[in-house]
TORKOL-4160 file (C-alpha; in steps of 0.2 Angstrom, whole numbers, padded with zeros to 4 digits, m for minus):
433
<pt num="1" X="0223" Y="0063" Z="0783"/>
<pt num="2" X="0213" Y="0079" Z="0781"/>
<pt num="3" X="0228" Y="0089" Z="0774"/>
<pt num="4" X="0230" Y="0077" Z="0760"/>
<pt num="5" X="0212" Y="0075" Z="0755"/>
<pt num="6" X="0204" Y="0087" Z="0742"/>
<pt num="7" X="0190" Y="0091" Z="0755"/>
<pt num="8" X="0203" Y="0098" Z="0767"/>
<pt num="9" X="0194" Y="0107" Z="0782"/>
<pt num="10" X="0177" Y="0101" Z="0777"/>
<pt num="11" X="0182" Y="0083" Z="0777"/>
<pt num="12" X="0175" Y="0080" Z="0794"/>
<pt num="13" X="0158" Y="0087" Z="0789"/>
<pt num="14" X="0158" Y="0078" Z="0772"/>
<pt num="15" X="0162" Y="0061" Z="0781"/>
<pt num="16" X="0148" Y="0065" Z="0793"/>
<pt num="17" X="0136" Y="0067" Z="0779"/>
<pt num="18" X="0141" Y="0050" Z="0771"/>
<pt num="19" X="0139" Y="0043" Z="0788"/>
<pt num="20" X="0122" Y="0051" Z="0789"/>
<pt num="21" X="0116" Y="0042" Z="0774"/>
<pt num="22" X="0120" Y="0026" Z="0784"/>
<pt num="23" X="0111" Y="0032" Z="0799"/>
<pt num="24" X="0096" Y="0036" Z="0788"/>
<pt num="25" X="0096" Y="0019" Z="0780"/>
<pt num="26" X="0100" Y="0008" Z="0796"/>
<pt num="27" X="0083" Y="0011" Z="0805"/>
<pt num="28" X="0071" Y="0007" Z="0792"/>
<pt num="29" X="0082" Y="m0007" Z="0785"/>
<pt num="30" X="0084" Y="m0015" Z="0802"/>
<pt num="31" X="0065" Y="m0015" Z="0806"/>
<pt num="32" X="0061" Y="m0021" Z="0788"/>
<pt num="33" X="0073" Y="m0036" Z="0789"/>
<pt num="34" X="0069" Y="m0040" Z="0807"/>
<pt num="35" X="0050" Y="m0041" Z="0803"/>
<pt num="36" X="0054" Y="m0054" Z="0789"/>
<pt num="37" X="0069" Y="m0063" Z="0797"/>
<pt num="38" X="0066" Y="m0062" Z="0816"/>
<pt num="39" X="0084" Y="m0064" Z="0820"/>
<pt num="40" X="0089" Y="m0064" Z="0838"/>
<pt num="41" X="0099" Y="m0048" Z="0843"/>
<pt num="42" X="0115" Y="m0058" Z="0845"/>
<pt num="43" X="0115" Y="m0061" Z="0826"/>
<pt num="44" X="0113" Y="m0042" Z="0823"/>
<pt num="45" X="0128" Y="m0039" Z="0834"/>
<pt num="46" X="0138" Y="m0051" Z="0823"/>
<pt num="47" X="0133" Y="m0041" Z="0808"/>
<pt num="48" X="0138" Y="m0025" Z="0816"/>
<pt num="49" X="0155" Y="m0032" Z="0820"/>
<pt num="50" X="0157" Y="m0038" Z="0802"/>
<pt num="51" X="0153" Y="m0021" Z="0795"/>
<pt num="52" X="0166" Y="m0013" Z="0806"/>
<pt num="53" X="0179" Y="m0025" Z="0801"/>
<pt num="54" X="0175" Y="m0022" Z="0783"/>
<pt num="55" X="0176" Y="m0003" Z="0785"/>
<pt num="56" X="0193" Y="m0005" Z="0794"/>
<pt num="57" X="0200" Y="m0016" Z="0780"/>
<pt num="58" X="0193" Y="m0004" Z="0766"/>
<pt num="59" X="0201" Y="0011" Z="0775"/>
<pt num="60" X="0218" Y="0002" Z="0776"/>
<pt num="61" X="0218" Y="m0003" Z="0758"/>
<pt num="62" X="0210" Y="0011" Z="0749"/>
<pt num="63" X="0210" Y="0027" Z="0759"/>
<pt num="64" X="0219" Y="0037" Z="0746"/>
<pt num="65" X="0206" Y="0032" Z="0732"/>
<pt num="66" X="0197" Y="0048" Z="0725"/>
<pt num="67" X="0184" Y="0050" Z="0712"/>
<pt num="68" X="0180" Y="0066" Z="0704"/>
<pt num="69" X="0190" Y="0076" Z="0717"/>
<pt num="70" X="0181" Y="0068" Z="0732"/>
<pt num="71" X="0187" Y="0054" Z="0744"/>
<pt num="72" X="0177" Y="0040" Z="0738"/>
<pt num="73" X="0185" Y="0027" Z="0749"/>
<pt num="74" X="0184" Y="0037" Z="0765"/>
<pt num="75" X="0165" Y="0041" Z="0761"/>
<pt num="76" X="0162" Y="0022" Z="0759"/>
<pt num="77" X="0171" Y="0019" Z="0776"/>
<pt num="78" X="0161" Y="0032" Z="0784"/>
<pt num="79" X="0145" Y="0025" Z="0778"/>
<pt num="80" X="0149" Y="0007" Z="0782"/>
<pt num="81" X="0156" Y="0011" Z="0799"/>
<pt num="82" X="0142" Y="0022" Z="0804"/>
<pt num="83" X="0129" Y="0010" Z="0798"/>
<pt num="84" X="0136" Y="m0004" Z="0808"/>
<pt num="85" X="0140" Y="0007" Z="0823"/>
<pt num="86" X="0122" Y="0012" Z="0825"/>
<pt num="87" X="0119" Y="m0006" Z="0830"/>
<pt num="88" X="0126" Y="m0002" Z="0847"/>
<pt num="89" X="0110" Y="0006" Z="0851"/>
<pt num="90" X="0099" Y="m0005" Z="0841"/>
<pt num="91" X="0107" Y="m0022" Z="0846"/>
<pt num="92" X="0122" Y="m0022" Z="0857"/>
<pt num="93" X="0115" Y="m0012" Z="0872"/>
<pt num="94" X="0098" Y="m0021" Z="0871"/>
<pt num="95" X="0107" Y="m0038" Z="0870"/>
<pt num="96" X="0117" Y="m0034" Z="0886"/>
<pt num="97" X="0100" Y="m0031" Z="0895"/>
<pt num="98" X="0093" Y="m0048" Z="0890"/>
<pt num="99" X="0090" Y="m0059" Z="0905"/>
<pt num="100" X="0089" Y="m0045" Z="0917"/>
<pt num="101" X="0107" Y="m0041" Z="0918"/>
<pt num="102" X="0113" Y="m0028" Z="0931"/>
<pt num="103" X="0111" Y="m0011" Z="0924"/>
<pt num="104" X="0129" Y="m0007" Z="0927"/>
<pt num="105" X="0133" Y="m0018" Z="0912"/>
<pt num="106" X="0126" Y="m0005" Z="0900"/>
<pt num="107" X="0139" Y="0007" Z="0907"/>
<pt num="108" X="0153" Y="m0005" Z="0906"/>
<pt num="109" X="0148" Y="m0009" Z="0888"/>
<pt num="110" X="0148" Y="0009" Z="0882"/>
<pt num="111" X="0164" Y="0012" Z="0892"/>
<pt num="112" X="0172" Y="m0002" Z="0881"/>
<pt num="113" X="0167" Y="0006" Z="0865"/>
<pt num="114" X="0174" Y="0023" Z="0872"/>
<pt num="115" X="0190" Y="0014" Z="0877"/>
<pt num="116" X="0192" Y="0008" Z="0859"/>
<pt num="117" X="0191" Y="0026" Z="0853"/>
<pt num="118" X="0204" Y="0031" Z="0866"/>
<pt num="119" X="0216" Y="0018" Z="0858"/>
<pt num="120" X="0213" Y="0024" Z="0841"/>
<pt num="121" X="0216" Y="0042" Z="0846"/>
<pt num="122" X="0232" Y="0038" Z="0855"/>
<pt num="123" X="0238" Y="0029" Z="0839"/>
<pt num="124" X="0233" Y="0044" Z="0828"/>
<pt num="125" X="0241" Y="0056" Z="0840"/>
<pt num="126" X="0258" Y="0046" Z="0839"/>
<pt num="127" X="0256" Y="0048" Z="0820"/>
<pt num="128" X="0260" Y="0067" Z="0823"/>
<pt num="129" X="0245" Y="0074" Z="0813"/>
<pt num="130" X="0250" Y="0090" Z="0804"/>
<pt num="131" X="0268" Y="0086" Z="0803"/>
<pt num="132" X="0276" Y="0084" Z="0786"/>
<pt num="133" X="0285" Y="0068" Z="0791"/>
<pt num="134" X="0272" Y="0057" Z="0799"/>
<pt num="135" X="0278" Y="0042" Z="0809"/>
<pt num="136" X="0267" Y="0029" Z="0800"/>
<pt num="137" X="0254" Y="0029" Z="0786"/>
<pt num="138" X="0235" Y="0030" Z="0788"/>
<pt num="139" X="0235" Y="0012" Z="0782"/>
<pt num="140" X="0243" Y="0007" Z="0798"/>
<pt num="141" X="0231" Y="0016" Z="0808"/>
<pt num="142" X="0216" Y="0007" Z="0800"/>
<pt num="143" X="0226" Y="m0009" Z="0803"/>
<pt num="144" X="0226" Y="m0005" Z="0821"/>
<pt num="145" X="0207" Y="m0002" Z="0820"/>
<pt num="146" X="0204" Y="m0019" Z="0812"/>
<pt num="147" X="0214" Y="m0027" Z="0826"/>
<pt num="148" X="0203" Y="m0019" Z="0839"/>
<pt num="149" X="0187" Y="m0025" Z="0830"/>
<pt num="150" X="0194" Y="m0042" Z="0830"/>
<pt num="151" X="0197" Y="m0042" Z="0849"/>
<pt num="152" X="0179" Y="m0035" Z="0851"/>
<pt num="153" X="0173" Y="m0050" Z="0841"/>
<pt num="154" X="0183" Y="m0062" Z="0852"/>
<pt num="155" X="0176" Y="m0054" Z="0868"/>
<pt num="156" X="0158" Y="m0055" Z="0861"/>
<pt num="157" X="0160" Y="m0074" Z="0857"/>
<pt num="158" X="0166" Y="m0077" Z="0875"/>
<pt num="159" X="0151" Y="m0067" Z="0882"/>
<pt num="160" X="0139" Y="m0077" Z="0872"/>
<pt num="161" X="0147" Y="m0093" Z="0877"/>
<pt num="162" X="0146" Y="m0088" Z="0895"/>
<pt num="163" X="0128" Y="m0083" Z="0894"/>
<pt num="164" X="0124" Y="m0099" Z="0885"/>
<pt num="165" X="0132" Y="m0109" Z="0899"/>
<pt num="166" X="0122" Y="m0099" Z="0912"/>
<pt num="167" X="0106" Y="m0102" Z="0903"/>
<pt num="168" X="0108" Y="m0120" Z="0901"/>
<pt num="169" X="0111" Y="m0122" Z="0920"/>
<pt num="170" X="0093" Y="m0120" Z="0925"/>
<pt num="171" X="0087" Y="m0133" Z="0913"/>
<pt num="172" X="0099" Y="m0145" Z="0921"/>
<pt num="173" X="0094" Y="m0141" Z="0938"/>
<pt num="174" X="0076" Y="m0143" Z="0933"/>
<pt num="175" X="0079" Y="m0160" Z="0926"/>
<pt num="176" X="0088" Y="m0165" Z="0942"/>
<pt num="177" X="0074" Y="m0159" Z="0952"/>
<pt num="178" X="0061" Y="m0169" Z="0943"/>
<pt num="179" X="0072" Y="m0184" Z="0945"/>
<pt num="180" X="0073" Y="m0182" Z="0964"/>
<pt num="181" X="0054" Y="m0180" Z="0965"/>
<pt num="182" X="0054" Y="m0161" Z="0965"/>
<pt num="183" X="0064" Y="m0160" Z="0981"/>
<pt num="184" X="0076" Y="m0147" Z="0974"/>
<pt num="185" X="0071" Y="m0129" Z="0972"/>
<pt num="186" X="0076" Y="m0120" Z="0956"/>
<pt num="187" X="0089" Y="m0107" Z="0960"/>
<pt num="188" X="0089" Y="m0090" Z="0950"/>
<pt num="189" X="0105" Y="m0086" Z="0941"/>
<pt num="190" X="0111" Y="m0071" Z="0930"/>
<pt num="191" X="0105" Y="m0073" Z="0912"/>
<pt num="192" X="0090" Y="m0083" Z="0916"/>
<pt num="193" X="0074" Y="m0075" Z="0908"/>
<pt num="194" X="0063" Y="m0081" Z="0923"/>
<pt num="195" X="0074" Y="m0074" Z="0936"/>
<pt num="196" X="0082" Y="m0057" Z="0935"/>
<pt num="197" X="0096" Y="m0049" Z="0944"/>
<pt num="198" X="0089" Y="m0032" Z="0940"/>
<pt num="199" X="0073" Y="m0038" Z="0949"/>
<pt num="200" X="0083" Y="m0041" Z="0964"/>
<pt num="201" X="0093" Y="m0025" Z="0963"/>
<pt num="202" X="0080" Y="m0012" Z="0958"/>
<pt num="203" X="0083" Y="0005" Z="0963"/>
<pt num="204" X="0070" Y="0016" Z="0973"/>
<pt num="205" X="0067" Y="0026" Z="0957"/>
<pt num="206" X="0062" Y="0010" Z="0947"/>
<pt num="207" X="0051" Y="0004" Z="0961"/>
<pt num="208" X="0042" Y="0021" Z="0963"/>
<pt num="209" X="0039" Y="0023" Z="0944"/>
<pt num="210" X="0034" Y="0005" Z="0941"/>
<pt num="211" X="0022" Y="0004" Z="0955"/>
<pt num="212" X="0014" Y="0022" Z="0954"/>
<pt num="213" X="m0005" Y="0021" Z="0950"/>
<pt num="214" X="m0004" Y="0035" Z="0938"/>
<pt num="215" X="0010" Y="0026" Z="0927"/>
<pt num="216" X="0000" Y="0010" Z="0928"/>
<pt num="217" X="m0016" Y="0018" Z="0921"/>
<pt num="218" X="m0007" Y="0027" Z="0907"/>
<pt num="219" X="0001" Y="0011" Z="0902"/>
<pt num="220" X="m0015" Y="0002" Z="0901"/>
<pt num="221" X="m0022" Y="0016" Z="0890"/>
<pt num="222" X="m0007" Y="0017" Z="0879"/>
<pt num="223" X="m0007" Y="m0002" Z="0875"/>
<pt num="224" X="m0023" Y="0000" Z="0866"/>
<pt num="225" X="m0016" Y="0014" Z="0854"/>
<pt num="226" X="m0012" Y="0009" Z="0837"/>
<pt num="227" X="m0002" Y="0019" Z="0824"/>
<pt num="228" X="0016" Y="0019" Z="0817"/>
<pt num="229" X="0024" Y="0022" Z="0834"/>
<pt num="230" X="0026" Y="0009" Z="0847"/>
<pt num="231" X="0014" Y="0010" Z="0861"/>
<pt num="232" X="0027" Y="0016" Z="0874"/>
<pt num="233" X="0034" Y="0030" Z="0863"/>
<pt num="234" X="0023" Y="0044" Z="0869"/>
<pt num="235" X="0025" Y="0039" Z="0888"/>
<pt num="236" X="0031" Y="0055" Z="0897"/>
<pt num="237" X="0046" Y="0047" Z="0904"/>
<pt num="238" X="0051" Y="0039" Z="0888"/>
<pt num="239" X="0049" Y="0056" Z="0879"/>
<pt num="240" X="0060" Y="0065" Z="0891"/>
<pt num="241" X="0074" Y="0052" Z="0892"/>
<pt num="242" X="0074" Y="0049" Z="0873"/>
<pt num="243" X="0074" Y="0068" Z="0869"/>
<pt num="244" X="0089" Y="0072" Z="0881"/>
<pt num="245" X="0099" Y="0057" Z="0875"/>
<pt num="246" X="0096" Y="0063" Z="0857"/>
<pt num="247" X="0102" Y="0080" Z="0861"/>
<pt num="248" X="0117" Y="0074" Z="0869"/>
<pt num="249" X="0122" Y="0063" Z="0854"/>
<pt num="250" X="0118" Y="0077" Z="0842"/>
<pt num="251" X="0128" Y="0090" Z="0851"/>
<pt num="252" X="0143" Y="0079" Z="0856"/>
<pt num="253" X="0145" Y="0068" Z="0840"/>
<pt num="254" X="0138" Y="0079" Z="0826"/>
<pt num="255" X="0139" Y="0098" Z="0830"/>
<pt num="256" X="0155" Y="0097" Z="0840"/>
<pt num="257" X="0164" Y="0085" Z="0828"/>
<pt num="258" X="0160" Y="0095" Z="0813"/>
<pt num="259" X="0164" Y="0112" Z="0821"/>
<pt num="260" X="0180" Y="0106" Z="0829"/>
<pt num="261" X="0192" Y="0109" Z="0813"/>
<pt num="262" X="0186" Y="0127" Z="0811"/>
<pt num="263" X="0186" Y="0131" Z="0830"/>
<pt num="264" X="0204" Y="0124" Z="0831"/>
<pt num="265" X="0210" Y="0134" Z="0816"/>
<pt num="266" X="0203" Y="0150" Z="0824"/>
<pt num="267" X="0210" Y="0146" Z="0841"/>
<pt num="268" X="0227" Y="0142" Z="0834"/>
<pt num="269" X="0229" Y="0157" Z="0823"/>
<pt num="270" X="0238" Y="0173" Z="0828"/>
<pt num="271" X="0223" Y="0185" Z="0828"/>
<pt num="272" X="0207" Y="0175" Z="0825"/>
<pt num="273" X="0204" Y="0181" Z="0807"/>
<pt num="274" X="0199" Y="0170" Z="0793"/>
<pt num="275" X="0215" Y="0173" Z="0784"/>
<pt num="276" X="0226" Y="0168" Z="0799"/>
<pt num="277" X="0215" Y="0153" Z="0803"/>
<pt num="278" X="0218" Y="0147" Z="0785"/>
<pt num="279" X="0236" Y="0149" Z="0788"/>
<pt num="280" X="0236" Y="0140" Z="0804"/>
<pt num="281" X="0227" Y="0125" Z="0795"/>
<pt num="282" X="0241" Y="0125" Z="0782"/>
<pt num="283" X="0256" Y="0126" Z="0793"/>
<pt num="284" X="0249" Y="0112" Z="0804"/>
<pt num="285" X="0246" Y="0121" Z="0820"/>
<pt num="286" X="0227" Y="0119" Z="0819"/>
<pt num="287" X="0230" Y="0100" Z="0816"/>
<pt num="288" X="0240" Y="0099" Z="0832"/>
<pt num="289" X="0228" Y="0108" Z="0842"/>
<pt num="290" X="0214" Y="0098" Z="0836"/>
<pt num="291" X="0223" Y="0081" Z="0839"/>
<pt num="292" X="0226" Y="0086" Z="0857"/>
<pt num="293" X="0208" Y="0092" Z="0860"/>
<pt num="294" X="0201" Y="0076" Z="0852"/>
<pt num="295" X="0214" Y="0065" Z="0863"/>
<pt num="296" X="0209" Y="0073" Z="0879"/>
<pt num="297" X="0191" Y="0074" Z="0876"/>
<pt num="298" X="0190" Y="0055" Z="0871"/>
<pt num="299" X="0199" Y="0051" Z="0888"/>
<pt num="300" X="0186" Y="0062" Z="0896"/>
<pt num="301" X="0171" Y="0052" Z="0888"/>
<pt num="302" X="0180" Y="0035" Z="0893"/>
<pt num="303" X="0181" Y="0042" Z="0911"/>
<pt num="304" X="0163" Y="0047" Z="0911"/>
<pt num="305" X="0157" Y="0031" Z="0905"/>
<pt num="306" X="0167" Y="0021" Z="0918"/>
<pt num="307" X="0161" Y="0033" Z="0932"/>
<pt num="308" X="0143" Y="0030" Z="0927"/>
<pt num="309" X="0144" Y="0011" Z="0931"/>
<pt num="310" X="0146" Y="0017" Z="0950"/>
<pt num="311" X="0132" Y="0030" Z="0949"/>
<pt num="312" X="0114" Y="0024" Z="0954"/>
<pt num="313" X="0100" Y="0026" Z="0942"/>
<pt num="314" X="0090" Y="0037" Z="0954"/>
<pt num="315" X="0104" Y="0050" Z="0953"/>
<pt num="316" X="0101" Y="0055" Z="0935"/>
<pt num="317" X="0096" Y="0073" Z="0932"/>
<pt num="318" X="0091" Y="0079" Z="0915"/>
<pt num="319" X="0094" Y="0097" Z="0917"/>
<pt num="320" X="0112" Y="0096" Z="0922"/>
<pt num="321" X="0115" Y="0084" Z="0907"/>
<pt num="322" X="0108" Y="0096" Z="0895"/>
<pt num="323" X="0118" Y="0111" Z="0902"/>
<pt num="324" X="0134" Y="0101" Z="0901"/>
<pt num="325" X="0132" Y="0099" Z="0882"/>
<pt num="326" X="0124" Y="0115" Z="0877"/>
<pt num="327" X="0136" Y="0127" Z="0886"/>
<pt num="328" X="0151" Y="0119" Z="0877"/>
<pt num="329" X="0142" Y="0120" Z="0860"/>
<pt num="330" X="0139" Y="0139" Z="0863"/>
<pt num="331" X="0158" Y="0141" Z="0867"/>
<pt num="332" X="0164" Y="0132" Z="0852"/>
<pt num="333" X="0152" Y="0140" Z="0841"/>
<pt num="334" X="0159" Y="0157" Z="0847"/>
<pt num="335" X="0177" Y="0151" Z="0844"/>
<pt num="336" X="0172" Y="0147" Z="0826"/>
<pt num="337" X="0166" Y="0165" Z="0824"/>
<pt num="338" X="0182" Y="0172" Z="0830"/>
<pt num="339" X="0179" Y="0174" Z="0849"/>
<pt num="340" X="0196" Y="0175" Z="0859"/>
<pt num="341" X="0194" Y="0174" Z="0878"/>
<pt num="342" X="0206" Y="0185" Z="0886"/>
<pt num="343" X="0211" Y="0192" Z="0869"/>
<pt num="344" X="0224" Y="0179" Z="0866"/>
<pt num="345" X="0227" Y="0163" Z="0857"/>
<pt num="346" X="0231" Y="0154" Z="0873"/>
<pt num="347" X="0214" Y="0159" Z="0880"/>
<pt num="348" X="0206" Y="0152" Z="0864"/>
<pt num="349" X="0215" Y="0136" Z="0865"/>
<pt num="350" X="0211" Y="0133" Z="0883"/>
<pt num="351" X="0192" Y="0137" Z="0880"/>
<pt num="352" X="0192" Y="0124" Z="0865"/>
<pt num="353" X="0201" Y="0111" Z="0876"/>
<pt num="354" X="0189" Y="0114" Z="0891"/>
<pt num="355" X="0173" Y="0115" Z="0881"/>
<pt num="356" X="0177" Y="0099" Z="0872"/>
<pt num="357" X="0182" Y="0090" Z="0887"/>
<pt num="358" X="0166" Y="0095" Z="0897"/>
<pt num="359" X="0155" Y="0090" Z="0883"/>
<pt num="360" X="0163" Y="0073" Z="0880"/>
<pt num="361" X="0164" Y="0069" Z="0899"/>
<pt num="362" X="0145" Y="0073" Z="0901"/>
<pt num="363" X="0141" Y="0062" Z="0886"/>
<pt num="364" X="0151" Y="0048" Z="0893"/>
<pt num="365" X="0143" Y="0050" Z="0910"/>
<pt num="366" X="0125" Y="0053" Z="0906"/>
<pt num="367" X="0122" Y="0042" Z="0890"/>
<pt num="368" X="0124" Y="0025" Z="0899"/>
<pt num="369" X="0113" Y="0031" Z="0913"/>
<pt num="370" X="0099" Y="0037" Z="0901"/>
<pt num="371" X="0099" Y="0020" Z="0892"/>
<pt num="372" X="0098" Y="0012" Z="0909"/>
<pt num="373" X="0083" Y="0021" Z="0916"/>
<pt num="374" X="0073" Y="0022" Z="0899"/>
<pt num="375" X="0063" Y="0007" Z="0903"/>
<pt num="376" X="0060" Y="0011" Z="0922"/>
<pt num="377" X="0041" Y="0012" Z="0921"/>
<pt num="378" X="0039" Y="m0004" Z="0912"/>
<pt num="379" X="0040" Y="m0023" Z="0916"/>
<pt num="380" X="0056" Y="m0032" Z="0913"/>
<pt num="381" X="0050" Y="m0040" Z="0897"/>
<pt num="382" X="0048" Y="m0022" Z="0889"/>
<pt num="383" X="0064" Y="m0014" Z="0894"/>
<pt num="384" X="0074" Y="m0020" Z="0880"/>
<pt num="385" X="0062" Y="m0013" Z="0867"/>
<pt num="386" X="0061" Y="0004" Z="0876"/>
<pt num="387" X="0080" Y="0005" Z="0876"/>
<pt num="388" X="0081" Y="0001" Z="0858"/>
<pt num="389" X="0068" Y="0014" Z="0854"/>
<pt num="390" X="0078" Y="0027" Z="0864"/>
<pt num="391" X="0093" Y="0023" Z="0852"/>
<pt num="392" X="0082" Y="0025" Z="0837"/>
<pt num="393" X="0077" Y="0042" Z="0842"/>
<pt num="394" X="0095" Y="0047" Z="0844"/>
<pt num="395" X="0099" Y="0040" Z="0827"/>
<pt num="396" X="0085" Y="0050" Z="0818"/>
<pt num="397" X="0089" Y="0066" Z="0827"/>
<pt num="398" X="0108" Y="0065" Z="0824"/>
<pt num="399" X="0104" Y="0061" Z="0806"/>
<pt num="400" X="0094" Y="0077" Z="0804"/>
<pt num="401" X="0107" Y="0087" Z="0814"/>
<pt num="402" X="0121" Y="0082" Z="0802"/>
<pt num="403" X="0111" Y="0089" Z="0787"/>
<pt num="404" X="0109" Y="0105" Z="0796"/>
<pt num="405" X="0128" Y="0106" Z="0800"/>
<pt num="406" X="0132" Y="0102" Z="0781"/>
<pt num="407" X="0121" Y="0116" Z="0776"/>
<pt num="408" X="0130" Y="0128" Z="0788"/>
<pt num="409" X="0147" Y="0123" Z="0781"/>
<pt num="410" X="0142" Y="0122" Z="0763"/>
<pt num="411" X="0134" Y="0139" Z="0764"/>
<pt num="412" X="0149" Y="0147" Z="0772"/>
<pt num="413" X="0140" Y="0151" Z="0788"/>
<pt num="414" X="0154" Y="0141" Z="0797"/>
<pt num="415" X="0172" Y="0143" Z="0792"/>
<pt num="416" X="0172" Y="0158" Z="0781"/>
<pt num="417" X="0187" Y="0153" Z="0770"/>
<pt num="418" X="0186" Y="0153" Z="0751"/>
<pt num="419" X="0182" Y="0136" Z="0745"/>
<pt num="420" X="0189" Y="0129" Z="0762"/>
<pt num="421" X="0184" Y="0111" Z="0756"/>
<pt num="422" X="0197" Y="0112" Z="0742"/>
<pt num="423" X="0212" Y="0119" Z="0752"/>
<pt num="424" X="0218" Y="0103" Z="0760"/>
<pt num="425" X="0235" Y="0105" Z="0751"/>
<pt num="426" X="0238" Y="0123" Z="0756"/>
<pt num="427" X="0238" Y="0130" Z="0739"/>
<pt num="428" X="0224" Y="0142" Z="0740"/>
<pt num="429" X="0225" Y="0161" Z="0741"/>
<pt num="430" X="0221" Y="0161" Z="0760"/>
<pt num="431" X="0210" Y="0177" Z="0758"/>
<pt num="432" X="0194" Y="0178" Z="0767"/>
<pt num="433" X="0177" Y="0179" Z="0758"/>
């Protein structure tokens, strides 16, 4: 798709910028409408699914539409999908935590979203990106995406039905107890707001942080603070977890995604120069390397998210999480600048593949764990709001990071090819700046 759009190599960054506008708008609009409408989280999840379906249909029908030399339809798809995709942090994960659900459910939820990305990448890889004779059109790809969104909507409907059935059971038991003169004791069930599975399955970390006198004193003081931020936003634990999670999202899904086309072009070139990198993009070698890297890295993020479901909350360490993201960023940035490990294209290709895989695996492993422990020092009734705030911080930081990346690409700091955003058809001179 990038080879037939006028933006060419810069398409990933340009689409990221369109998505950033959606990320910029989603948080204030969400809170503004929520203050007026006071919708339950489940309704916002339906809205997110509708937005994703609309983006998929628009992509299937109009991905070739351009306006003034830019990919108007793709920009709209990026805006709409990013806007609605942010509701994973704002609504989906907090909804999963309603009723004190076991914390591993957060990991399984995020593994599900990553599995959807794996399916899409497999379909894209089978399409033979970079080949002059692709096996099927981009419209078919977006049709597959729409099918996945439809399956997600069906799964969500089943989950809501199951939760409602569990929630209605305590009321029936309570009525039966009154009819029997109160002889039957009410039994706690999953999904019941008065009895929490998480309360039964709390880890040592939660117990230690929730019962510590220092934490309790801080919470009592913070509840009296006013201002724009929620009362828990400046709690040291929330600050650390939200900051690390935001850095993970920024590096993995903004910086690496935008730098990937340039790193792949340099790694796939013969000598790592700007001219040979442009040639690698035009002859399709860079596209093939990028497709392989994305495919393997998305498998890695799915594996990491699945593994996180079996990792206890107390095992989370923030420093290793940061190292697993920042080191790959340094390596891929060096590849964009022409670094060639072992002085060969093979070494550069291997470095790109390993760096992207490590970064995505770390994101898949640590992100669910961070959302799970964000509300540790707080009572059950507050965890949902703290988790949502952690997602808000990640959205805001990623938004700012995309603008920085766009500035680097537009200013020629990254890439170094003449008008690289207009060379998608391979008709440029190929000479470096």
